N, C-alpha and C positions, 0 to 999 in steps of 0.2 A: 504493500500500500504506500509505504514511504517512497519507494523507488518511483512509483507511478506519479505521485505528487511532484517529485523532484523533476521528472521529465516534463510534466505539464507546465511547470513554472518556467522551463527553458524554451517552450514552444513559441516560435515567432512566425506570424503570418507573412508569407512571402508575396509581395506584389510585383516581383520581378524588377524592382528598382534597386540601385545601390543603397546600402545602409548609410546613415549619416556618419557612423563611427568607423567607416572603412575608407581608407585614403583613395584606393583605386578600385573601381568596379570590376568584378570578376567577369571574364569572358564567358558567354554562353557555351554550352558543351559543343554545339555544332561548330562554333568558331574555333574552339580548341582542337577539335578533330581535324579541321581543315589545315590548321597551321602546323601540326606536329605529325601528321600522318603521311610519310613518304609513300605508304602503300596505296594512297588514293590517286597516285599518278601525278602529283603536283610537286615541283621542286621548290626548295627554299632558296632565298637569296643568300649572298655571302654573310650578311649581318644577322641572319636568322629571321628576317622579316618575310612576310608573305609577298609573293609577286603581285598580289592584289591589295597591297598595303594602302593604296590610295582610297580603296573602297571604304576602309575603316574611317578615314578622315571625312569622306563624303557622308557616311552614316552619322558621324558625330555632328557634322554641320547640319544635317537634316534634323537631328534630335534637338539641336540648340534652338530651333524655331519653336519648340514646345516648352522652353524654359520659362520659369516664372518671371513676371515683370511687375513694375510698379503700377502699371495701368490695371493689372488684375486686382491689386489691393483696392484701388479706387472703385473698381466695379463691384467688389464685395461690399464696400461701405455703402455704395448707392443701393445695393440690394437690401441692406439692413434698413435704409430709409423707406424703401418701398414696402418692406415687410411690416413696418409700423404704421404705414398709411394705407394698408390694403383694405379692400371692401369686397363683399360677396356680390358677384355680378348677378346672381339669381334674385337675391332679396334687395339689392342696391342699398345695403346697410353696411356699416363698418365691420370688419372681421374681428374675431376675438383678440388678435394681436395689435389692434389699432391703439396707438399711443403717440400723441402729438409731441409730448416732451421728449420721448425717446428718439423720434424722428428728427427733432431739432438738434439733439445731441450728436447724432451721426452726421447731420448736415454740417455742423460745426467741425467735426473731425475731418470731413472732406475738404472744407476750406483750409484748415490747418495743413492738411496733407498736400494740397495744391501749392501752398506757399512754400512749404519746406522742400519740395522736389520740383519747383518751377523749372529748373534748368534741365530736368531729366524726363519730363513728361511731354508728350506730343502737344503742339500748340492748340490742337482742337479740343484738348481736355482742360485747358486753362481758362480762367475767367479774366481774359485780358481786357475786356470791355464790360465792366459790371453795369447792370441795368440801374439807371437812376430813377428812384422812386420820388415822385413829386410830393406825395403826402403819405402819412402813416396809415397803415391798414385800419379800417373802421368797419362797423357792422353794415353800413350802407353799401359797401363794396360787394357783399355777398349776393343780394338780390340782383345787383347789376351784372355780376358774373353769370348768375343763373339765367337772367334775361338774354344775355349774349349767347349762351349755350342753347336756349330755346329757339332763338332766331336761326342759329347755325343748324339746329336739328331740322329746321324747315328747308334746309338746302341753300340757305342764303348766307353769304359772307357778311357778318355784322358791320365790318369796317367799310365795305364798298356798297353793300346793298344788292350785289349781283347774285343771281341764282347760279349755283354751281353743281347741284345734284338734286335728285328727286327728294321730296320732303318726307320726313319721318314724323307723322302727326302724333303717334303714340308717345314717342320720346319727348317731343316738344310739349305736349299737354302735361306730361309728368313733371317737367321742369317748371312750367308755369304754375302748376299746383304747389310745387315746392316754394315758389315765391309767395304764394298765398299763405302757406304754412308759416313761413318765416315772419311775415307781417303779423299774423295772428298771434303766434307764440312770443315774438320779440317786441311787441308793441310797448310793454312797460319800460323796456330799455332804450327805446328810440325817442328822439326829440320830435317836436311838431313838424319842423321842416323836413327832417329825414323821412318821416312817415308819409308826408305828401309826395315826396320825391319817389318813394317806393310804390305808392299807389299809382302814380302816373306811369311808372315803368310797367307795372302789371297790366294796366289798362291798355297801353300801346301794344304790349306783347299779345294780349288776348285779341285785340282788334286785328292785328296782322295775321294771327293764326286763323281767325274766322274768315277774313277776306281771301286768304290764300286757299283755304279749304273749299270755299264757295267757287272760286275760279277753277279749281281742280275738278269739282263735281260737274260744273257746267261744260268744261272742256272735254 
């Protein structure tokens, strides 16, 4: 029993990669047989190297393309952000892992990482031109964003007013209903001017929705 426990404690799962505590990776058995078997009909060079020694270099160069990089660390951090901002696409509600504070923490790590390795990361991954925010985020921005999404769901670019794709009335109605919900539930936290502004946005979104649906039904 003791012998079995001792053997189990020494068991290491092999993933066919060099161990971290080994200076040089061992050659696969097939490679060893090729290099030391004169019986296979292949001659060795004078220094003991295989006549196909360049192949080893080519294989090493090919493997180097799979080596770990700093951009992969950045990708993992971004994945952690998304994990804490995930939502269930079926219910359209936040997933159990949803946590704004945790997402903000990992966003901060990403910014610190970008600054620390600015000279080693691709330019496309750097915030060379940070977005300038004219004003601090406030509750009134939320229904404005929902309204823009509702118009976009109708196949229209909210910035230009141009029709770009067929309308998705179901999604648009859902977003407009969310605007109504926001106004109803958030009314105590909103000022008079902000409430009027939100009501006006909701009215315009509904009118645009109805007019576009009527045109579709008539066309």
